[in-house]
N, C-alpha and C positions, 0 to 999 in steps of 0.2 A: 485569512488570518489563521495562524497556527495556534493551537492550544498551548498556553505557557508551559505546561508540564513537558511538552515535547520540543521546547525551544532549542535544546542542544541534543539532538538525537543523531546517532550514527548507526549504520547497518548496511547490509547488502540489499540492493534494490531488486524487487520483483515487479516487472512492468506487464500489465495486462492492457491490451488494446480492444478487448471485447467487453460487453456488458457483464456485470458481476453482481451477485447478491449473496449475502451471508445466509439468507433464508434458503436452506437446502444446498447451497453451493460451497459451504465450508464445513469441515468435520471438526467439531470441538474436541472429539476424542483423539484424533491424530494431530490436530493443529495444522491441517493442510487443506488445500483447495480440493473439494470433492466433486465439483461439477465437471463431468466428462467432456462437456462442450467447451469448456474454458481453455484459452490458450496458455494458462498457467496451471493446468490440471496437475494435481499431486505435489505442487510446490509447497514445502513447509514454510510457514510464516513466522516461526519463532525466531526472534532477534533479527527480523527482516523488516524492510519498509516496502509496503505494497503500494504501487502507483496505479491508480485507476481513475476513471472519469468522475465518479460520484458514488458515495455509499451512505447507508443509513444505519450502520452498525451500532452506533451509540444509542439511538432511540429504540431499536428493536432488541438489542442484546446487552446493552449496558457496557459495551466495549469502548474504551477511550483509545482511539487510534490517531496517530499523527496525520493531520490533514493540512495540506498547503495548496493554495490555488495558484496555478501558473498558466501561461499562455499555451495555446495549442501548439505553436511552433516549438516552444521549449519542451513541452511534453513529448513531442515526436523525437527529441534528442535523447530521451531516457532509454536505457537498455538494461534488461535483466542481467544481474551479475555485477553491476557497478557498485562500488562501495561508496556511500554518500554520507554527508553530514548535513542535517537541517539545522541552521542556526540563524536567528534573527530573520526568519522567513525567507532565507536564501538556501537553495540546494547547492551544495559544493561537492563536486566529484573528487574523490581522494585517490 
């Protein structure tokens, strides 16, 4: 279920197929992925939607990020650079 605050969210998609952690893997100073092992290393996240398997950003850092749960098959269809809208728990490619 998506947080109501993000029910009508639009942005460019950044897709990571690797494990990711905001603990040391994200630079709050630059707003980008800092983990050199990440497949989305140095991607800036401002005004973007990050698609990853699972995160704990809200509990650890107080970040409210849009989260939606989709099937593995649908997740595999997501590609970095797509412009998407999340509305009523549906991801729409625009």
